[in-house]
HTML snippet that shows the backbone in 3Dmol.js (N, CA, C, O; Angstrom):
<script src="https://3Dmol.org/build/3Dmol-min.js"></script>
<div id="view" style="width:600px;height:400px;position:relative"></div>
<script>
const pdb = `
ATOM      1  N   MET A   1       8.718   0.011 -15.467  1.00  0.00           N
ATOM      2  CA  MET A   1       8.784   1.174 -14.620  1.00  0.00           C
ATOM      3  C   MET A   1      10.250   1.439 -14.273  1.00  0.00           C
ATOM      4  O   MET A   1      10.993   0.526 -13.913  1.00  0.00           O
ATOM      5  N   LYS A   2      10.638   2.677 -14.386  1.00  0.00           N
ATOM      6  CA  LYS A   2      12.020   3.038 -14.110  1.00  0.00           C
ATOM      7  C   LYS A   2      12.189   3.431 -12.649  1.00  0.00           C
ATOM      8  O   LYS A   2      11.240   3.854 -11.988  1.00  0.00           O
ATOM      9  N   ALA A   3      13.403   3.284 -12.165  1.00  0.00           N
ATOM     10  CA  ALA A   3      13.701   3.625 -10.768  1.00  0.00           C
ATOM     11  C   ALA A   3      13.457   5.107 -10.506  1.00  0.00           C
ATOM     12  O   ALA A   3      13.023   5.476  -9.415  1.00  0.00           O
ATOM     13  N   SER A   4      13.728   5.955 -11.485  1.00  0.00           N
ATOM     14  CA  SER A   4      13.503   7.390 -11.294  1.00  0.00           C
ATOM     15  C   SER A   4      12.016   7.682 -11.110  1.00  0.00           C
ATOM     16  O   SER A   4      11.657   8.568 -10.335  1.00  0.00           O
ATOM     17  N   GLU A   5      11.147   6.951 -11.808  1.00  0.00           N
ATOM     18  CA  GLU A   5       9.704   7.124 -11.643  1.00  0.00           C
ATOM     19  C   GLU A   5       9.275   6.675 -10.246  1.00  0.00           C
ATOM     20  O   GLU A   5       8.421   7.299  -9.616  1.00  0.00           O
ATOM     21  N   ILE A   6       9.872   5.600  -9.782  1.00  0.00           N
ATOM     22  CA  ILE A   6       9.532   5.063  -8.471  1.00  0.00           C
ATOM     23  C   ILE A   6       9.963   6.027  -7.372  1.00  0.00           C
ATOM     24  O   ILE A   6       9.238   6.220  -6.396  1.00  0.00           O
ATOM     25  N   ARG A   7      11.131   6.629  -7.523  1.00  0.00           N
ATOM     26  CA  ARG A   7      11.645   7.551  -6.499  1.00  0.00           C
ATOM     27  C   ARG A   7      10.794   8.809  -6.376  1.00  0.00           C
ATOM     28  O   ARG A   7      10.796   9.456  -5.328  1.00  0.00           O
ATOM     29  N   GLU A   8      10.068   9.164  -7.430  1.00  0.00           N
ATOM     30  CA  GLU A   8       9.210  10.343  -7.403  1.00  0.00           C
ATOM     31  C   GLU A   8       7.904  10.099  -6.652  1.00  0.00           C
ATOM     32  O   GLU A   8       7.222  11.051  -6.275  1.00  0.00           O
ATOM     33  N   MET A   9       7.551   8.835  -6.432  1.00  0.00           N
ATOM     34  CA  MET A   9       6.290   8.500  -5.759  1.00  0.00           C
ATOM     35  C   MET A   9       6.401   8.724  -4.254  1.00  0.00           C
ATOM     36  O   MET A   9       7.481   8.617  -3.673  1.00  0.00           O
ATOM     37  N   ASN A  10       5.260   9.038  -3.634  1.00  0.00           N
ATOM     38  CA  ASN A  10       5.250   9.161  -2.186  1.00  0.00           C
ATOM     39  C   ASN A  10       5.040   7.770  -1.568  1.00  0.00           C
ATOM     40  O   ASN A  10       4.672   6.839  -2.285  1.00  0.00           O
ATOM     41  N   PRO A  11       5.262   7.610  -0.281  1.00  0.00           N
ATOM     42  CA  PRO A  11       5.189   6.284   0.354  1.00  0.00           C
ATOM     43  C   PRO A  11       3.835   5.574   0.181  1.00  0.00           C
ATOM     44  O   PRO A  11       3.792   4.354   0.017  1.00  0.00           O
ATOM     45  N   ASP A  12       2.745   6.330   0.218  1.00  0.00           N
ATOM     46  CA  ASP A  12       1.429   5.711   0.045  1.00  0.00           C
ATOM     47  C   ASP A  12       1.257   5.156  -1.363  1.00  0.00           C
ATOM     48  O   ASP A  12       0.712   4.068  -1.552  1.00  0.00           O
ATOM     49  N   GLU A  13       1.729   5.916  -2.345  1.00  0.00           N
ATOM     50  CA  GLU A  13       1.654   5.448  -3.735  1.00  0.00           C
ATOM     51  C   GLU A  13       2.515   4.198  -3.919  1.00  0.00           C
ATOM     52  O   GLU A  13       2.116   3.261  -4.610  1.00  0.00           O
ATOM     53  N   LEU A  14       3.685   4.189  -3.304  1.00  0.00           N
ATOM     54  CA  LEU A  14       4.561   3.027  -3.405  1.00  0.00           C
ATOM     55  C   LEU A  14       3.908   1.779  -2.832  1.00  0.00           C
ATOM     56  O   LEU A  14       3.965   0.706  -3.433  1.00  0.00           O
ATOM     57  N   THR A  15       3.292   1.922  -1.677  1.00  0.00           N
ATOM     58  CA  THR A  15       2.641   0.787  -1.035  1.00  0.00           C
ATOM     59  C   THR A  15       1.496   0.268  -1.899  1.00  0.00           C
ATOM     60  O   THR A  15       1.343  -0.941  -2.071  1.00  0.00           O
ATOM     61  N   GLY A  16       0.705   1.165  -2.432  1.00  0.00           N
ATOM     62  CA  GLY A  16      -0.407   0.777  -3.301  1.00  0.00           C
ATOM     63  C   GLY A  16       0.070   0.098  -4.568  1.00  0.00           C
ATOM     64  O   GLY A  16      -0.493  -0.912  -4.990  1.00  0.00           O
ATOM     65  N   GLU A  17       1.097   0.646  -5.168  1.00  0.00           N
ATOM     66  CA  GLU A  17       1.647   0.068  -6.400  1.00  0.00           C
ATOM     67  C   GLU A  17       2.247  -1.305  -6.133  1.00  0.00           C
ATOM     68  O   GLU A  17       2.099  -2.221  -6.942  1.00  0.00           O
ATOM     69  N   LEU A  18       2.924  -1.447  -4.997  1.00  0.00           N
ATOM     70  CA  LEU A  18       3.513  -2.739  -4.637  1.00  0.00           C
ATOM     71  C   LEU A  18       2.426  -3.800  -4.471  1.00  0.00           C
ATOM     72  O   LEU A  18       2.564  -4.916  -4.973  1.00  0.00           O
ATOM     73  N   GLU A  19       1.359  -3.457  -3.775  1.00  0.00           N
ATOM     74  CA  GLU A  19       0.263  -4.409  -3.580  1.00  0.00           C
ATOM     75  C   GLU A  19      -0.365  -4.800  -4.914  1.00  0.00           C
ATOM     76  O   GLU A  19      -0.665  -5.973  -5.137  1.00  0.00           O
ATOM     77  N   ALA A  20      -0.565  -3.832  -5.798  1.00  0.00           N
ATOM     78  CA  ALA A  20      -1.158  -4.114  -7.106  1.00  0.00           C
ATOM     79  C   ALA A  20      -0.247  -5.025  -7.935  1.00  0.00           C
ATOM     80  O   ALA A  20      -0.719  -5.951  -8.594  1.00  0.00           O
ATOM     81  N   MET A  21       1.049  -4.756  -7.897  1.00  0.00           N
ATOM     82  CA  MET A  21       1.987  -5.575  -8.669  1.00  0.00           C
ATOM     83  C   MET A  21       2.074  -6.993  -8.118  1.00  0.00           C
ATOM     84  O   MET A  21       2.165  -7.951  -8.886  1.00  0.00           O
ATOM     85  N   GLU A  22       2.048  -7.138  -6.801  1.00  0.00           N
ATOM     86  CA  GLU A  22       2.094  -8.481  -6.214  1.00  0.00           C
ATOM     87  C   GLU A  22       0.830  -9.262  -6.572  1.00  0.00           C
ATOM     88  O   GLU A  22       0.892 -10.472  -6.794  1.00  0.00           O
ATOM     89  N   ARG A  23      -0.321  -8.578  -6.628  1.00  0.00           N
ATOM     90  CA  ARG A  23      -1.566  -9.217  -7.050  1.00  0.00           C
ATOM     91  C   ARG A  23      -1.467  -9.678  -8.505  1.00  0.00           C
ATOM     92  O   ARG A  23      -1.863 -10.794  -8.840  1.00  0.00           O
ATOM     93  N   ARG A  24      -0.927  -8.796  -9.374  1.00  0.00           N
ATOM     94  CA  ARG A  24      -0.752  -9.147 -10.790  1.00  0.00           C
ATOM     95  C   ARG A  24       0.217 -10.310 -10.946  1.00  0.00           C
ATOM     96  O   ARG A  24       0.005 -11.193 -11.778  1.00  0.00           O
ATOM     97  N   LEU A  25       1.276 -10.311 -10.150  1.00  0.00           N
ATOM     98  CA  LEU A  25       2.246 -11.403 -10.206  1.00  0.00           C
ATOM     99  C   LEU A  25       1.577 -12.732  -9.859  1.00  0.00           C
ATOM    100  O   LEU A  25       1.819 -13.742 -10.519  1.00  0.00           O
ATOM    101  N   PHE A  26       0.742 -12.729  -8.831  1.00  0.00           N
ATOM    102  CA  PHE A  26       0.019 -13.942  -8.461  1.00  0.00           C
ATOM    103  C   PHE A  26      -0.877 -14.409  -9.607  1.00  0.00           C
ATOM    104  O   PHE A  26      -0.927 -15.599  -9.918  1.00  0.00           O
ATOM    105  N   GLU A  27      -1.582 -13.465 -10.231  1.00  0.00           N
ATOM    106  CA  GLU A  27      -2.464 -13.818 -11.340  1.00  0.00           C
ATOM    107  C   GLU A  27      -1.682 -14.401 -12.513  1.00  0.00           C
ATOM    108  O   GLU A  27      -2.119 -15.371 -13.133  1.00  0.00           O
ATOM    109  N   ILE A  28      -0.539 -13.816 -12.813  1.00  0.00           N
ATOM    110  CA  ILE A  28       0.268 -14.301 -13.930  1.00  0.00           C
ATOM    111  C   ILE A  28       0.850 -15.675 -13.616  1.00  0.00           C
ATOM    112  O   ILE A  28       0.894 -16.544 -14.487  1.00  0.00           O
ATOM    113  N   ARG A  29       1.293 -15.873 -12.388  1.00  0.00           N
ATOM    114  CA  ARG A  29       1.812 -17.194 -12.003  1.00  0.00           C
ATOM    115  C   ARG A  29       0.725 -18.253 -12.113  1.00  0.00           C
ATOM    116  O   ARG A  29       0.971 -19.362 -12.587  1.00  0.00           O
ATOM    117  N   THR A  30      -0.472 -17.905 -11.675  1.00  0.00           N
ATOM    118  CA  THR A  30      -1.590 -18.838 -11.776  1.00  0.00           C
ATOM    119  C   THR A  30      -1.882 -19.151 -13.238  1.00  0.00           C
ATOM    120  O   THR A  30      -2.116 -20.305 -13.599  1.00  0.00           O
ATOM    121  N   GLN A  31      -1.868 -18.137 -14.061  1.00  0.00           N
ATOM    122  CA  GLN A  31      -2.114 -18.320 -15.486  1.00  0.00           C
ATOM    123  C   GLN A  31      -1.014 -19.167 -16.114  1.00  0.00           C
ATOM    124  O   GLN A  31      -1.292 -19.979 -16.997  1.00  0.00           O
ATOM    125  N   ALA A  32       0.215 -18.992 -15.680  1.00  0.00           N
ATOM    126  CA  ALA A  32       1.336 -19.754 -16.233  1.00  0.00           C
ATOM    127  C   ALA A  32       1.183 -21.244 -15.938  1.00  0.00           C
ATOM    128  O   ALA A  32       1.589 -22.082 -16.744  1.00  0.00           O
ATOM    129  N   VAL A  33       0.601 -21.575 -14.791  1.00  0.00           N
ATOM    130  CA  VAL A  33       0.420 -22.974 -14.425  1.00  0.00           C
ATOM    131  C   VAL A  33      -0.741 -23.590 -15.205  1.00  0.00           C
ATOM    132  O   VAL A  33      -0.653 -24.729 -15.663  1.00  0.00           O
ATOM    133  N   THR A  34      -1.818 -22.839 -15.350  1.00  0.00           N
ATOM    134  CA  THR A  34      -3.023 -23.392 -15.955  1.00  0.00           C
ATOM    135  C   THR A  34      -3.060 -23.301 -17.472  1.00  0.00           C
ATOM    136  O   THR A  34      -3.716 -24.118 -18.118  1.00  0.00           O
ATOM    137  N   GLU A  35      -2.378 -22.336 -18.049  1.00  0.00           N
ATOM    138  CA  GLU A  35      -2.378 -22.174 -19.499  1.00  0.00           C
ATOM    139  C   GLU A  35      -1.092 -21.499 -19.951  1.00  0.00           C
ATOM    140  O   GLU A  35      -0.293 -21.042 -19.133  1.00  0.00           O
ATOM    141  N   LYS A  36      -0.910 -21.447 -21.238  1.00  0.00           N
ATOM    142  CA  LYS A  36       0.300 -20.838 -21.770  1.00  0.00           C
ATOM    143  C   LYS A  36       0.192 -19.311 -21.743  1.00  0.00           C
ATOM    144  O   LYS A  36      -0.844 -18.743 -22.090  1.00  0.00           O
ATOM    145  N   LEU A  37       1.277 -18.662 -21.325  1.00  0.00           N
ATOM    146  CA  LEU A  37       1.304 -17.202 -21.270  1.00  0.00           C
ATOM    147  C   LEU A  37       1.562 -16.636 -22.660  1.00  0.00           C
ATOM    148  O   LEU A  37       2.322 -17.201 -23.446  1.00  0.00           O
ATOM    149  N   GLU A  38       0.914 -15.508 -22.948  1.00  0.00           N
ATOM    150  CA  GLU A  38       1.151 -14.834 -24.222  1.00  0.00           C
ATOM    151  C   GLU A  38       2.533 -14.188 -24.235  1.00  0.00           C
ATOM    152  O   GLU A  38       3.236 -14.204 -25.246  1.00  0.00           O
ATOM    153  N   ASP A  39       2.906 -13.619 -23.088  1.00  0.00           N
ATOM    154  CA  ASP A  39       4.188 -12.916 -22.990  1.00  0.00           C
ATOM    155  C   ASP A  39       4.913 -13.351 -21.712  1.00  0.00           C
ATOM    156  O   ASP A  39       4.744 -12.725 -20.666  1.00  0.00           O
ATOM    157  N   PRO A  40       5.719 -14.419 -21.786  1.00  0.00           N
ATOM    158  CA  PRO A  40       6.412 -14.913 -20.592  1.00  0.00           C
ATOM    159  C   PRO A  40       7.388 -13.901 -19.988  1.00  0.00           C
ATOM    160  O   PRO A  40       7.676 -13.967 -18.792  1.00  0.00           O
ATOM    161  N   SER A  41       7.892 -12.981 -20.780  1.00  0.00           N
ATOM    162  CA  SER A  41       8.833 -11.995 -20.253  1.00  0.00           C
ATOM    163  C   SER A  41       8.149 -11.017 -19.296  1.00  0.00           C
ATOM    164  O   SER A  41       8.817 -10.345 -18.510  1.00  0.00           O
ATOM    165  N   ARG A  42       6.836 -10.939 -19.363  1.00  0.00           N
ATOM    166  CA  ARG A  42       6.083 -10.061 -18.466  1.00  0.00           C
ATOM    167  C   ARG A  42       6.280 -10.477 -17.010  1.00  0.00           C
ATOM    168  O   ARG A  42       6.324  -9.632 -16.116  1.00  0.00           O
ATOM    169  N   LEU A  43       6.398 -11.773 -16.781  1.00  0.00           N
ATOM    170  CA  LEU A  43       6.627 -12.306 -15.445  1.00  0.00           C
ATOM    171  C   LEU A  43       7.949 -11.775 -14.883  1.00  0.00           C
ATOM    172  O   LEU A  43       8.009 -11.330 -13.737  1.00  0.00           O
ATOM    173  N   THR A  44       8.980 -11.826 -15.677  1.00  0.00           N
ATOM    174  CA  THR A  44      10.299 -11.341 -15.256  1.00  0.00           C
ATOM    175  C   THR A  44      10.289  -9.836 -15.007  1.00  0.00           C
ATOM    176  O   THR A  44      10.839  -9.357 -14.015  1.00  0.00           O
ATOM    177  N   ARG A  45       9.653  -9.091 -15.928  1.00  0.00           N
ATOM    178  CA  ARG A  45       9.601  -7.637 -15.779  1.00  0.00           C
ATOM    179  C   ARG A  45       8.862  -7.240 -14.511  1.00  0.00           C
ATOM    180  O   ARG A  45       9.262  -6.305 -13.817  1.00  0.00           O
ATOM    181  N   LEU A  46       7.785  -7.951 -14.211  1.00  0.00           N
ATOM    182  CA  LEU A  46       7.000  -7.656 -13.022  1.00  0.00           C
ATOM    183  C   LEU A  46       7.799  -7.933 -11.756  1.00  0.00           C
ATOM    184  O   LEU A  46       7.741  -7.154 -10.805  1.00  0.00           O
ATOM    185  N   LYS A  47       8.541  -9.030 -11.735  1.00  0.00           N
ATOM    186  CA  LYS A  47       9.384  -9.355 -10.575  1.00  0.00           C
ATOM    187  C   LYS A  47      10.437  -8.268 -10.357  1.00  0.00           C
ATOM    188  O   LYS A  47      10.707  -7.878  -9.221  1.00  0.00           O
ATOM    189  N   ARG A  48      11.020  -7.791 -11.430  1.00  0.00           N
ATOM    190  CA  ARG A  48      12.049  -6.753 -11.319  1.00  0.00           C
ATOM    191  C   ARG A  48      11.467  -5.432 -10.847  1.00  0.00           C
ATOM    192  O   ARG A  48      12.096  -4.721 -10.063  1.00  0.00           O
ATOM    193  N   ASP A  49      10.261  -5.093 -11.322  1.00  0.00           N
ATOM    194  CA  ASP A  49       9.612  -3.869 -10.862  1.00  0.00           C
ATOM    195  C   ASP A  49       9.302  -3.937  -9.369  1.00  0.00           C
ATOM    196  O   ASP A  49       9.472  -2.954  -8.647  1.00  0.00           O
ATOM    197  N   ILE A  50       8.844  -5.104  -8.910  1.00  0.00           N
ATOM    198  CA  ILE A  50       8.577  -5.293  -7.481  1.00  0.00           C
ATOM    199  C   ILE A  50       9.867  -5.115  -6.688  1.00  0.00           C
ATOM    200  O   ILE A  50       9.868  -4.480  -5.634  1.00  0.00           O
ATOM    201  N   ALA A  51      10.955  -5.670  -7.188  1.00  0.00           N
ATOM    202  CA  ALA A  51      12.245  -5.540  -6.505  1.00  0.00           C
ATOM    203  C   ALA A  51      12.696  -4.080  -6.465  1.00  0.00           C
ATOM    204  O   ALA A  51      13.257  -3.635  -5.463  1.00  0.00           O
ATOM    205  N   ARG A  52      12.457  -3.332  -7.546  1.00  0.00           N
ATOM    206  CA  ARG A  52      12.827  -1.916  -7.566  1.00  0.00           C
ATOM    207  C   ARG A  52      12.059  -1.132  -6.509  1.00  0.00           C
ATOM    208  O   ARG A  52      12.629  -0.306  -5.796  1.00  0.00           O
ATOM    209  N   ILE A  53      10.756  -1.402  -6.418  1.00  0.00           N
ATOM    210  CA  ILE A  53       9.932  -0.701  -5.429  1.00  0.00           C
ATOM    211  C   ILE A  53      10.405  -1.025  -4.019  1.00  0.00           C
ATOM    212  O   ILE A  53      10.532  -0.131  -3.183  1.00  0.00           O
ATOM    213  N   LYS A  54      10.664  -2.293  -3.756  1.00  0.00           N
ATOM    214  CA  LYS A  54      11.121  -2.684  -2.423  1.00  0.00           C
ATOM    215  C   LYS A  54      12.471  -2.058  -2.097  1.00  0.00           C
ATOM    216  O   LYS A  54      12.725  -1.690  -0.950  1.00  0.00           O
ATOM    217  N   THR A  55      13.336  -1.938  -3.096  1.00  0.00           N
ATOM    218  CA  THR A  55      14.647  -1.328  -2.890  1.00  0.00           C
ATOM    219  C   THR A  55      14.506   0.143  -2.512  1.00  0.00           C
ATOM    220  O   THR A  55      15.163   0.613  -1.582  1.00  0.00           O
ATOM    221  N   VAL A  56      13.658   0.866  -3.225  1.00  0.00           N
ATOM    222  CA  VAL A  56      13.453   2.291  -2.929  1.00  0.00           C
ATOM    223  C   VAL A  56      12.840   2.457  -1.545  1.00  0.00           C
ATOM    224  O   VAL A  56      13.227   3.358  -0.800  1.00  0.00           O
ATOM    225  N   MET A  57      11.890   1.596  -1.194  1.00  0.00           N
ATOM    226  CA  MET A  57      11.281   1.672   0.132  1.00  0.00           C
ATOM    227  C   MET A  57      12.324   1.432   1.220  1.00  0.00           C
ATOM    228  O   MET A  57      12.311   2.103   2.252  1.00  0.00           O
ATOM    229  N   ARG A  58      13.215   0.488   0.997  1.00  0.00           N
ATOM    230  CA  ARG A  58      14.269   0.186   1.978  1.00  0.00           C
ATOM    231  C   ARG A  58      15.259   1.344   2.080  1.00  0.00           C
ATOM    232  O   ARG A  58      15.687   1.696   3.179  1.00  0.00           O
ATOM    233  N   GLU A  59      15.623   1.935   0.947  1.00  0.00           N
ATOM    234  CA  GLU A  59      16.525   3.086   0.961  1.00  0.00           C
ATOM    235  C   GLU A  59      15.950   4.219   1.804  1.00  0.00           C
ATOM    236  O   GLU A  59      16.659   4.848   2.590  1.00  0.00           O
ATOM    237  N   ARG A  60      14.663   4.464   1.630  1.00  0.00           N
ATOM    238  CA  ARG A  60      14.014   5.534   2.392  1.00  0.00           C
ATOM    239  C   ARG A  60      13.976   5.212   3.879  1.00  0.00           C
ATOM    240  O   ARG A  60      14.178   6.091   4.717  1.00  0.00           O
ATOM    241  N   GLU A  61      13.717   3.946   4.202  1.00  0.00           N
ATOM    242  CA  GLU A  61      13.690   3.533   5.603  1.00  0.00           C
ATOM    243  C   GLU A  61      15.052   3.735   6.252  1.00  0.00           C
ATOM    244  O   GLU A  61      15.140   4.240   7.371  1.00  0.00           O
ATOM    245  N   LEU A  62      16.114   3.341   5.554  1.00  0.00           N
ATOM    246  CA  LEU A  62      17.461   3.507   6.092  1.00  0.00           C
ATOM    247  C   LEU A  62      17.829   4.980   6.232  1.00  0.00           C
ATOM    248  O   LEU A  62      18.493   5.362   7.195  1.00  0.00           O
ATOM    249  N   ALA A  63      17.405   5.807   5.283  1.00  0.00           N
ATOM    250  CA  ALA A  63      17.678   7.233   5.372  1.00  0.00           C
ATOM    251  C   ALA A  63      16.972   7.857   6.564  1.00  0.00           C
ATOM    252  O   ALA A  63      17.535   8.715   7.243  1.00  0.00           O
ATOM    253  N   ARG A  64      15.730   7.426   6.824  1.00  0.00           N
ATOM    254  CA  ARG A  64      15.000   7.929   7.997  1.00  0.00           C
ATOM    255  C   ARG A  64      15.703   7.526   9.282  1.00  0.00           C
ATOM    256  O   ARG A  64      15.840   8.337  10.198  1.00  0.00           O
ATOM    257  N   ARG A  65      16.146   6.288   9.355  1.00  0.00           N
ATOM    258  CA  ARG A  65      16.840   5.826  10.563  1.00  0.00           C
ATOM    259  C   ARG A  65      18.125   6.600  10.797  1.00  0.00           C
ATOM    260  O   ARG A  65      18.443   6.978  11.924  1.00  0.00           O
ATOM    261  N   LYS A  66      18.853   6.829   9.722  1.00  0.00           N
ATOM    262  CA  LYS A  66      20.128   7.543   9.850  1.00  0.00           C
ATOM    263  C   LYS A  66      19.892   8.975  10.298  1.00  0.00           C
ATOM    264  O   LYS A  66      20.628   9.489  11.140  1.00  0.00           O
ATOM    265  N   SER A  67      18.873   9.628   9.746  1.00  0.00           N
ATOM    266  CA  SER A  67      18.590  11.004  10.158  1.00  0.00           C
ATOM    267  C   SER A  67      18.079  11.060  11.592  1.00  0.00           C
ATOM    268  O   SER A  67      18.330  12.036  12.298  1.00  0.00           O
ATOM    269  N   ALA A  68      17.371  10.034  12.027  1.00  0.00           N
ATOM    270  CA  ALA A  68      16.884   9.985  13.416  1.00  0.00           C
ATOM    271  C   ALA A  68      18.044   9.783  14.386  1.00  0.00           C
ATOM    272  O   ALA A  68      18.037  10.338  15.485  1.00  0.00           O
ATOM    273  N   GLU A  69      19.033   8.999  13.989  1.00  0.00           N
ATOM    274  CA  GLU A  69      20.186   8.754  14.847  1.00  0.00           C
ATOM    275  C   GLU A  69      21.043   9.995  15.011  1.00  0.00           C
ATOM    276  O   GLU A  69      21.571  10.256  16.092  1.00  0.00           O
ATOM    277  N   THR A  70      21.182  10.757  13.935  1.00  0.00           N
ATOM    278  CA  THR A  70      22.020  11.945  13.990  1.00  0.00           C
ATOM    279  C   THR A  70      21.326  13.112  14.673  1.00  0.00           C
ATOM    280  O   THR A  70      21.986  14.044  15.133  1.00  0.00           O
ATOM    281  N   ALA A  71      20.007  13.070  14.742  1.00  0.00           N
ATOM    282  CA  ALA A  71      19.268  14.185  15.338  1.00  0.00           C
ATOM    283  C   ALA A  71      19.216  14.127  16.839  1.00  0.00           C
ATOM    284  O   ALA A  71      18.626  15.004  17.471  1.00  0.00           O
TER     285      ALA A  71
END
`;
const viewer = $3Dmol.createViewer("view");
viewer.addModel(pdb, "pdb");
viewer.setStyle({}, {cartoon: {color: "spectrum"}});
viewer.zoomTo();
viewer.render();
</script>
């Protein structure tokens, strides 16, 4: 998932996507412990996507705070 795609999402979609990705990450980690993963790079990609979503959410939070302070 690209950052530009993430920035186009509304806050509710971001929250839902974040929860789904964290659930998938847990499942993949569990699978990695119990058996061999077919695609180990998927774990890394998922972690990075989660970080991208959290970054965009934080950017929006800071922008809201800044606009509230100036208003």
